[in-house]
C-alpha angles and dihedrals in degrees: 000000000000127000095267099037098092094052096042092048095048097042099034091199126207090216138016123202110195107185104147121113130162114259129189135168089201105111091198093070112102109246089217089063094049094045090044091057092049093048094047092048093050093046091046095056093043092050092049091049091049092046091056096040101246101119119088099155139006126217120193123201133174137200125256117268 
């Protein structure tokens, strides 16, 4: 079972809003690590939603630059 499976299975949501992403002002942190965490978190919630049949569409947004 993945990190989000228990919640997605028990709640069976109609919608999921995944907006969290790691943020740091510390320039010494490797960007690959930060982006890796964001990517794995996003994939994890999408895979759990797909596994339990509660995703019918996916909408991607991004912040302003």
